[in-house]
VMD Tcl script that builds the backbone (N, CA, C; Angstrom):
set m [mol new atoms 282]
animate dup $m
set s [atomselect $m all]
$s set {name element resname resid chain x y z} {
  {N N CYS 1 A 31.334 -34.044 -54.088}
  {CA C CYS 1 A 30.914 -34.884 -55.196}
  {C C CYS 1 A 31.633 -34.416 -56.462}
  {N N PHE 2 A 32.069 -35.345 -57.242}
  {CA C PHE 2 A 32.781 -35.021 -58.476}
  {C C PHE 2 A 31.949 -35.336 -59.719}
  {N N CYS 3 A 30.606 -35.297 -59.612}
  {CA C CYS 3 A 29.751 -35.675 -60.749}
  {C C CYS 3 A 29.664 -34.585 -61.812}
  {N N LEU 4 A 30.141 -33.384 -61.523}
  {CA C LEU 4 A 30.086 -32.247 -62.445}
  {C C LEU 4 A 28.656 -31.947 -62.883}
  {N N ALA 5 A 27.719 -32.099 -61.961}
  {CA C ALA 5 A 26.287 -31.852 -62.182}
  {C C ALA 5 A 25.707 -32.782 -63.244}
  {N N GLN 6 A 26.313 -33.961 -63.396}
  {CA C GLN 6 A 25.776 -34.965 -64.315}
  {C C GLN 6 A 24.806 -35.897 -63.598}
  {N N THR 7 A 25.075 -36.193 -62.339}
  {CA C THR 7 A 24.211 -37.074 -61.551}
  {C C THR 7 A 23.197 -36.251 -60.763}
  {N N HIS 8 A 23.634 -35.140 -60.205}
  {CA C HIS 8 A 22.787 -34.264 -59.391}
  {C C HIS 8 A 22.577 -32.955 -60.143}
  {N N ASN 9 A 21.628 -32.169 -59.685}
  {CA C ASN 9 A 21.374 -30.867 -60.303}
  {C C ASN 9 A 22.533 -29.915 -60.035}
  {N N LEU 10 A 22.643 -28.912 -60.884}
  {CA C LEU 10 A 23.647 -27.866 -60.729}
  {C C LEU 10 A 23.374 -27.091 -59.438}
  {N N SER 11 A 24.422 -26.732 -58.742}
  {CA C SER 11 A 24.272 -25.971 -57.496}
  {C C SER 11 A 23.597 -24.631 -57.784}
  {N N PRO 12 A 22.519 -24.316 -57.058}
  {CA C PRO 12 A 21.858 -23.031 -57.285}
  {C C PRO 12 A 22.628 -21.857 -56.683}
  {N N TYR 13 A 23.583 -22.130 -55.812}
  {CA C TYR 13 A 24.296 -21.066 -55.114}
  {C C TYR 13 A 25.689 -20.817 -55.679}
  {N N VAL 14 A 26.434 -21.870 -55.951}
  {CA C VAL 14 A 27.785 -21.744 -56.508}
  {C C VAL 14 A 27.923 -22.784 -57.618}
  {N N PRO 15 A 27.533 -22.437 -58.844}
  {CA C PRO 15 A 27.549 -23.437 -59.909}
  {C C PRO 15 A 28.944 -23.819 -60.416}
  {N N ILE 16 A 29.938 -22.981 -60.132}
  {CA C ILE 16 A 31.282 -23.260 -60.646}
  {C C ILE 16 A 32.335 -22.680 -59.693}
  {N N CYS 17 A 33.446 -23.379 -59.579}
  {CA C CYS 17 A 34.575 -22.859 -58.806}
  {C C CYS 17 A 35.292 -21.831 -59.681}
  {N N PHE 18 A 35.431 -20.622 -59.175}
  {CA C PHE 18 A 36.056 -19.564 -59.963}
  {C C PHE 18 A 37.574 -19.672 -59.993}
  {N N HIS 19 A 38.136 -20.601 -59.215}
  {CA C HIS 19 A 39.583 -20.796 -59.209}
  {C C HIS 19 A 40.010 -21.834 -60.239}
  {N N CYS 20 A 39.318 -22.981 -60.262}
  {CA C CYS 20 A 39.740 -24.059 -61.168}
  {C C CYS 20 A 38.709 -24.390 -62.242}
  {N N GLY 21 A 37.489 -23.866 -62.117}
  {CA C GLY 21 A 36.470 -24.090 -63.137}
  {C C GLY 21 A 35.647 -25.353 -62.959}
  {N N MET 22 A 35.828 -26.055 -61.848}
  {CA C MET 22 A 35.053 -27.273 -61.631}
  {C C MET 22 A 33.577 -26.928 -61.451}
  {N N ILE 23 A 32.713 -27.654 -62.137}
  {CA C ILE 23 A 31.273 -27.461 -62.031}
  {C C ILE 23 A 30.793 -28.126 -60.750}
  {N N MET 24 A 29.981 -27.407 -59.983}
  {CA C MET 24 A 29.506 -27.887 -58.686}
  {C C MET 24 A 28.063 -28.366 -58.781}
  {N N CYS 25 A 27.799 -29.513 -58.166}
  {CA C CYS 25 A 26.424 -30.006 -58.092}
  {C C CYS 25 A 25.790 -29.515 -56.797}
  {N N GLU 26 A 24.496 -29.763 -56.653}
  {CA C GLU 26 A 23.757 -29.275 -55.491}
  {C C GLU 26 A 24.198 -29.904 -54.169}
  {N N LEU 27 A 24.963 -30.991 -54.209}
  {CA C LEU 27 A 25.437 -31.617 -52.978}
  {C C LEU 27 A 26.611 -30.870 -52.358}
  {N N GLN 28 A 27.273 -30.027 -53.141}
  {CA C GLN 28 A 28.437 -29.287 -52.654}
  {C C GLN 28 A 27.971 -28.027 -51.926}
  {N N PRO 29 A 28.126 -27.957 -50.603}
  {CA C PRO 29 A 27.685 -26.756 -49.882}
  {C C PRO 29 A 28.539 -25.551 -50.274}
  {N N PRO 30 A 27.919 -24.398 -50.474}
  {CA C PRO 30 A 28.675 -23.217 -50.897}
  {C C PRO 30 A 29.650 -22.712 -49.845}
  {N N SER 31 A 29.457 -23.098 -48.603}
  {CA C SER 31 A 30.352 -22.632 -47.541}
  {C C SER 31 A 31.629 -23.457 -47.441}
  {N N SER 32 A 31.721 -24.526 -48.221}
  {CA C SER 32 A 32.891 -25.403 -48.129}
  {C C SER 32 A 33.955 -25.019 -49.156}
  {N N LEU 33 A 35.023 -25.782 -49.154}
  {CA C LEU 33 A 36.099 -25.585 -50.119}
  {C C LEU 33 A 35.834 -26.422 -51.361}
  {N N CYS 34 A 36.418 -26.020 -52.467}
  {CA C CYS 34 A 36.298 -26.778 -53.710}
  {C C CYS 34 A 36.956 -28.145 -53.509}
  {N N PRO 35 A 36.271 -29.227 -53.868}
  {CA C PRO 35 A 36.870 -30.550 -53.688}
  {C C PRO 35 A 38.030 -30.812 -54.643}
  {N N SER 36 A 38.159 -30.000 -55.693}
  {CA C SER 36 A 39.225 -30.197 -56.667}
  {C C SER 36 A 40.492 -29.422 -56.296}
  {N N CYS 37 A 40.347 -28.106 -56.076}
  {CA C CYS 37 A 41.539 -27.283 -55.832}
  {C C CYS 37 A 41.703 -26.859 -54.377}
  {N N GLY 38 A 40.674 -27.029 -53.555}
  {CA C GLY 38 A 40.770 -26.688 -52.141}
  {C C GLY 38 A 40.571 -25.218 -51.820}
  {N N GLU 39 A 40.236 -24.415 -52.810}
  {CA C GLU 39 A 40.005 -22.986 -52.574}
  {C C GLU 39 A 38.568 -22.753 -52.109}
  {N N SER 40 A 38.352 -21.621 -51.449}
  {CA C SER 40 A 37.006 -21.251 -51.016}
  {C C SER 40 A 36.135 -20.999 -52.244}
  {N N LEU 41 A 34.898 -21.459 -52.184}
  {CA C LEU 41 A 33.997 -21.306 -53.326}
  {C C LEU 41 A 33.399 -19.909 -53.424}
  {N N ILE 42 A 33.351 -19.184 -52.307}
  {CA C ILE 42 A 32.769 -17.843 -52.327}
  {C C ILE 42 A 33.620 -16.882 -51.510}
  {N N THR 43 A 33.552 -15.608 -51.889}
  {CA C THR 43 A 34.263 -14.565 -51.151}
  {C C THR 43 A 33.440 -14.180 -49.924}
  {N N GLN 44 A 34.005 -13.359 -49.065}
  {CA C GLN 44 A 33.290 -12.914 -47.868}
  {C C GLN 44 A 32.027 -12.142 -48.247}
  {N N GLY 45 A 32.120 -11.288 -49.265}
  {CA C GLY 45 A 30.947 -10.537 -49.724}
  {C C GLY 45 A 29.869 -11.460 -50.268}
  {N N GLN 46 A 30.293 -12.462 -51.042}
  {CA C GLN 46 A 29.340 -13.440 -51.564}
  {C C GLN 46 A 28.719 -14.246 -50.429}
  {N N ARG 47 A 29.512 -14.530 -49.411}
  {CA C ARG 47 A 29.012 -15.281 -48.257}
  {C C ARG 47 A 27.895 -14.493 -47.561}
  {N N GLN 48 A 28.104 -13.186 -47.380}
  {CA C GLN 48 A 27.074 -12.353 -46.748}
  {C C GLN 48 A 25.812 -12.301 -47.610}
  {N N ALA 49 A 25.983 -12.145 -48.922}
  {CA C ALA 49 A 24.831 -12.122 -49.827}
  {C C ALA 49 A 24.106 -13.463 -49.805}
  {N N LEU 50 A 24.863 -14.549 -49.727}
  {CA C LEU 50 A 24.269 -15.884 -49.674}
  {C C LEU 50 A 23.473 -16.070 -48.386}
  {N N LEU 51 A 23.997 -15.576 -47.271}
  {CA C LEU 51 A 23.269 -15.674 -46.005}
  {C C LEU 51 A 21.942 -14.922 -46.072}
  {N N VAL 52 A 21.951 -13.756 -46.702}
  {CA C VAL 52 A 20.707 -12.990 -46.866}
  {C C VAL 52 A 19.736 -13.775 -47.740}
  {N N ARG 53 A 20.241 -14.326 -48.838}
  {CA C ARG 53 A 19.386 -15.104 -49.748}
  {C C ARG 53 A 18.805 -16.335 -49.049}
  {N N LEU 54 A 19.632 -17.049 -48.305}
  {CA C LEU 54 A 19.150 -18.233 -47.593}
  {C C LEU 54 A 18.117 -17.859 -46.534}
  {N N ASP 55 A 18.330 -16.738 -45.864}
  {CA C ASP 55 A 17.370 -16.275 -44.866}
  {C C ASP 55 A 16.031 -15.943 -45.530}
  {N N GLU 56 A 16.075 -15.296 -46.694}
  {CA C GLU 56 A 14.849 -14.980 -47.426}
  {C C GLU 56 A 14.158 -16.255 -47.897}
  {N N ASP 57 A 14.940 -17.207 -48.409}
  {CA C ASP 57 A 14.374 -18.488 -48.849}
  {C C ASP 57 A 13.707 -19.212 -47.686}
  {N N MET 58 A 14.370 -19.231 -46.541}
  {CA C MET 58 A 13.818 -19.906 -45.366}
  {C C MET 58 A 12.535 -19.220 -44.904}
  {N N SER 59 A 12.529 -17.898 -44.900}
  {CA C SER 59 A 11.328 -17.161 -44.501}
  {C C SER 59 A 10.171 -17.458 -45.445}
  {N N ALA 60 A 10.451 -17.528 -46.744}
  {CA C ALA 60 A 9.399 -17.824 -47.718}
  {C C ALA 60 A 8.830 -19.221 -47.499}
  {N N VAL 61 A 9.683 -20.186 -47.227}
  {CA C VAL 61 A 9.224 -21.557 -46.973}
  {C C VAL 61 A 8.376 -21.605 -45.704}
  {N N LEU 62 A 8.851 -20.971 -44.640}
  {CA C LEU 62 A 8.101 -20.967 -43.383}
  {C C LEU 62 A 6.758 -20.257 -43.531}
  {N N ASP 63 A 6.734 -19.149 -44.271}
  {CA C ASP 63 A 5.473 -18.445 -44.508}
  {C C ASP 63 A 4.499 -19.324 -45.286}
  {N N GLY 64 A 4.999 -20.017 -46.300}
  {CA C GLY 64 A 4.154 -20.918 -47.077}
  {C C GLY 64 A 3.596 -22.048 -46.233}
  {N N GLU 65 A 4.429 -22.607 -45.369}
  {CA C GLU 65 A 3.962 -23.679 -44.487}
  {C C GLU 65 A 2.906 -23.170 -43.513}
  {N N GLU 66 A 3.082 -21.967 -43.001}
  {CA C GLU 66 A 2.100 -21.389 -42.078}
  {C C GLU 66 A 0.770 -21.139 -42.793}
  {N N ARG 67 A 0.822 -20.608 -44.014}
  {CA C ARG 67 A -0.416 -20.401 -44.782}
  {C C ARG 67 A -1.123 -21.723 -45.041}
  {N N GLU 68 A -0.362 -22.753 -45.373}
  {CA C GLU 68 A -0.944 -24.074 -45.616}
  {C C GLU 68 A -1.576 -24.630 -44.341}
  {N N ARG 69 A -0.934 -24.461 -43.204}
  {CA C ARG 69 A -1.488 -24.920 -41.928}
  {C C ARG 69 A -2.792 -24.195 -41.625}
  {N N GLN 70 A -2.808 -22.883 -41.835}
  {CA C GLN 70 A -4.023 -22.107 -41.590}
  {C C GLN 70 A -5.150 -22.530 -42.534}
  {N N ARG 71 A -4.808 -22.801 -43.788}
  {CA C ARG 71 A -5.810 -23.243 -44.754}
  {C C ARG 71 A -6.413 -24.574 -44.331}
  {N N ARG 72 A -5.568 -25.510 -43.881}
  {CA C ARG 72 A -6.070 -26.812 -43.424}
  {C C ARG 72 A -6.968 -26.662 -42.200}
  {N N GLU 73 A -6.574 -25.785 -41.275}
  {CA C GLU 73 A -7.413 -25.545 -40.094}
  {C C GLU 73 A -8.768 -24.973 -40.489}
  {N N GLU 74 A -8.775 -24.027 -41.417}
  {CA C GLU 74 A -10.033 -23.436 -41.876}
  {C C GLU 74 A -10.888 -24.475 -42.593}
  {N N ASP 75 A -10.280 -25.308 -43.420}
  {CA C ASP 75 A -11.017 -26.389 -44.084}
  {C C ASP 75 A -11.636 -27.331 -43.061}
  {N N GLU 76 A -10.894 -27.653 -42.007}
  {CA C GLU 76 A -11.410 -28.541 -40.966}
  {C C GLU 76 A -12.566 -27.880 -40.217}
  {N N ARG 77 A -12.445 -26.575 -39.921}
  {CA C ARG 77 A -13.538 -25.852 -39.266}
  {C C ARG 77 A -14.795 -25.865 -40.136}
  {N N GLN 78 A -14.608 -25.630 -41.429}
  {CA C GLN 78 A -15.750 -25.629 -42.350}
  {C C GLN 78 A -16.389 -27.010 -42.419}
  {N N ARG 79 A -15.581 -28.054 -42.457}
  {CA C ARG 79 A -16.104 -29.419 -42.510}
  {C C ARG 79 A -16.915 -29.725 -41.256}
  {N N LEU 80 A -16.386 -29.349 -40.098}
  {CA C LEU 80 A -17.101 -29.587 -38.842}
  {C C LEU 80 A -18.396 -28.780 -38.775}
  {N N LEU 81 A -18.377 -27.563 -39.306}
  {CA C LEU 81 A -19.571 -26.734 -39.328}
  {C C LEU 81 A -20.658 -27.369 -40.185}
  {N N VAL 82 A -20.284 -27.874 -41.349}
  {CA C VAL 82 A -21.237 -28.541 -42.237}
  {C C VAL 82 A -21.770 -29.808 -41.587}
  {N N GLU 83 A -20.905 -30.579 -40.967}
  {CA C GLU 83 A -21.337 -31.822 -40.311}
  {C C GLU 83 A -22.290 -31.561 -39.149}
  {N N SER 84 A -22.147 -30.414 -38.496}
  {CA C SER 84 A -23.006 -30.114 -37.344}
  {C C SER 84 A -24.325 -29.475 -37.761}
  {N N GLY 85 A -24.559 -29.349 -39.039}
  {CA C GLY 85 A -25.815 -28.779 -39.510}
  {C C GLY 85 A -25.735 -27.293 -39.790}
  {N N GLY 86 A -24.585 -26.754 -39.861}
  {CA C GLY 86 A -24.421 -25.364 -40.239}
  {C C GLY 86 A -24.229 -24.403 -39.090}
  {N N GLY 87 A -24.592 -24.803 -37.898}
  {CA C GLY 87 A -24.333 -23.960 -36.745}
  {C C GLY 87 A -25.361 -22.878 -36.492}
  {N N ALA 88 A -26.385 -22.727 -37.357}
  {CA C ALA 88 A -27.364 -21.670 -37.146}
  {C C ALA 88 A -28.274 -21.976 -35.963}
  {N N PHE 89 A -28.706 -23.216 -35.841}
  {CA C PHE 89 A -29.597 -23.619 -34.754}
  {C C PHE 89 A -29.086 -24.924 -34.168}
  {N N PRO 90 A -29.302 -25.135 -32.902}
  {CA C PRO 90 A -28.874 -26.412 -32.315}
  {C C PRO 90 A -29.731 -27.558 -32.847}
  {N N THR 91 A -29.141 -28.708 -32.955}
  {CA C THR 91 A -29.865 -29.891 -33.396}
  {C C THR 91 A -30.661 -30.440 -32.218}
  {N N LEU 92 A -31.963 -30.637 -32.443}
  {CA C LEU 92 A -32.830 -31.173 -31.394}
  {C C LEU 92 A -32.945 -32.677 -31.560}
  {N N THR 93 A -32.785 -33.387 -30.499}
  {CA C THR 93 A -32.923 -34.840 -30.557}
  {C C THR 93 A -34.188 -35.245 -29.835}
  {N N GLY 94 A -34.753 -36.380 -30.216}
  {CA C GLY 94 A -35.844 -36.913 -29.438}
  {C C GLY 94 A -37.073 -36.952 -30.171}
}
mol reanalyze $m
mol bondsrecalc $m
mol representation Tube
mol addrep $m
């Protein structure tokens, strides 16, 4: 994308090409080449650091989703417990 972060947000990983100075938007993957000059956007060391950062970001997202799933399950258990009369004694019919 050649929007220079005018249409899309600035890239959180590689905001600028260090070879030609082109501003990168979030649509430009950091692992690709610069669309303007064709040079790599990151060095090998930066690539390794980026992989660590992406792995940490992914782990944080997955942990958050798991906590949210557990919270929903607990809310559902509590709702069912309240609907059944609290669970202390069985409901007698008749």
